C-alpha positions as CSV (number, residue, x, y, z in Angstrom):
1,M,111.2,74.7,125.4
2,V,111.5,77.9,127.5
3,T,113.7,77.6,130.6
4,P,112.8,79.4,133.8
5,D,115.6,81.9,133.3
6,V,114.4,82.8,129.8
7,A,110.8,83.1,131.0
8,A,111.9,85.4,133.9
9,H,113.8,87.5,131.4
10,Q,110.8,87.8,129.1
11,L,108.6,88.7,132.0
12,N,111.0,91.4,133.1
13,E,111.1,92.8,129.6
14,G,107.4,92.8,129.4
15,L,107.1,94.6,132.7
16,A,109.7,97.1,131.6
17,L,107.8,97.8,128.4
18,W,104.6,98.2,130.4
19,A,106.3,100.6,132.8
20,L,107.7,102.6,129.9
21,R,104.3,102.9,128.4
22,Q,102.8,104.1,131.7
23,V,105.5,106.7,132.1
24,Y,105.1,107.9,128.6
25,F,101.3,108.1,129.1
26,F,101.7,110.1,132.3
27,V,104.3,112.4,130.7
28,R,102.1,113.0,127.7
29,F,98.9,113.6,129.7
30,P,100.0,114.8,133.2
31,V,96.8,116.6,134.1
32,V,94.5,113.8,133.3
33,F,95.4,111.4,136.1
34,E,96.5,113.3,139.1
35,D,95.1,110.5,141.4
36,R,96.8,107.4,140.0
37,D,94.9,105.1,142.3
38,S,91.7,105.6,140.3
39,M,93.3,105.3,136.9
40,P,91.3,103.2,134.5
41,N,93.0,100.1,133.0
42,I,91.2,99.9,129.7
43,K,92.8,101.8,126.9
44,S,89.5,103.2,125.4
45,V,88.4,104.4,128.9
46,K,91.8,106.2,129.3
47,K,91.1,108.0,126.0
48,D,87.6,108.8,127.1
49,V,89.0,110.4,130.3
50,I,91.4,112.4,128.3
51,R,88.8,113.7,125.9
52,S,86.4,114.5,128.8
53,R,89.1,116.5,130.5
54,Q,89.9,118.4,127.3
55,R,86.3,119.2,126.7
56,H,85.9,120.3,130.3
57,E,88.9,122.7,130.0
58,R,87.5,124.0,126.7
59,N,84.0,124.6,128.3
60,V,85.5,126.3,131.3
61,A,87.4,128.7,129.1
62,A,84.3,129.4,127.0
63,K,82.2,130.2,130.1
64,S,85.0,132.5,131.4
65,T,84.9,134.3,128.0
66,V,81.1,134.9,128.4
67,K,81.5,136.2,132.0
68,T,84.3,138.6,130.8
69,A,82.2,139.9,128.0
70,I,79.1,140.4,130.2
71,K,81.3,142.2,132.9
72,K,82.8,144.5,130.3
73,A,79.3,145.5,129.0
74,R,77.8,145.9,132.5
75,T,80.8,148.0,133.6
76,A,80.4,150.3,130.5
77,V,76.6,150.6,131.3
78,D,77.2,151.4,134.9
79,A,79.9,153.9,134.1
80,Q,77.6,155.7,131.7
81,K,79.9,155.4,128.8
82,P,78.9,156.8,125.4
83,A,75.9,155.0,123.8
84,D,77.7,153.6,120.8
85,E,80.4,152.1,123.0
86,V,77.8,150.5,125.3
87,E,75.9,149.2,122.3
88,N,79.0,147.7,120.8
89,L,80.0,145.9,124.1
90,V,76.5,144.6,124.6
91,R,76.4,143.3,121.0
92,V,79.8,141.5,121.6
93,A,78.5,140.0,124.8
94,V,75.3,138.8,123.2
95,S,77.3,137.3,120.3
96,T,79.6,135.5,122.7
97,I,76.6,134.1,124.6
98,D,75.1,132.9,121.3
99,K,78.3,131.2,120.3
100,V,78.6,129.3,123.6
101,L,74.9,128.4,123.4
102,K,75.3,127.1,119.8
103,R,78.1,124.8,121.0
104,G,75.9,123.4,123.8
105,I,78.0,124.6,126.6
106,M,75.3,126.8,128.2
107,H,71.6,125.9,128.8
108,P,69.3,127.8,126.5
109,N,67.3,129.3,129.4
110,A,70.5,130.5,131.2
111,A,71.6,132.1,127.9
112,A,68.3,133.9,127.5
113,R,68.3,135.0,131.1
114,R,71.8,136.5,130.8
115,K,71.0,138.3,127.6
116,S,67.7,139.6,128.9
117,R,69.3,141.0,132.1
118,L,72.1,142.6,130.1
119,M,69.7,144.2,127.6
120,K,67.3,145.3,130.3
121,R,70.2,147.1,132.2
122,A,71.5,148.7,129.0
123,N,68.0,149.9,127.9
124,T,67.3,151.3,131.4
125,A,70.6,153.2,131.3
126,A,69.9,154.5,127.8
127,A,66.4,155.6,128.7
128,S,67.6,157.4,131.9
129,A,70.4,159.1,129.8
130,S,68.0,160.3,127.2
131,A,65.6,161.5,129.8
132,A,68.4,163.5,131.5
133,T,69.5,165.1,128.2
134,S,65.9,166.0,127.2
135,A,65.3,167.5,130.6
136,A,68.4,169.6,130.4
């Protein structure tokens, strides 16, 4: 038979273990639960939240890469850089957009729109550059 003192000791040990698990969890995944009031209680839901946060961070990074590639290409086009350099940067930007699209991070129409606008700008700049050289 368990006496009240033993039961209280076991309860305290159980609470201590639970508290240690919580501390370990928050140390291991500090970004996941900034608002501890809304922390899920179910273990699988905690894991889902962690995976969701990781995917979100990965997707944000991929979108940032796309924006950077497009900006580099647009800057090269607007600065009237050499045609081969512009062509290379546009190719890199389109490739980056296609990679992000393949992973499902970007909507297909958004990817097509961005590629179209970039190609249109590059082709217009190339046409005006060739017209200027042929007129001279």
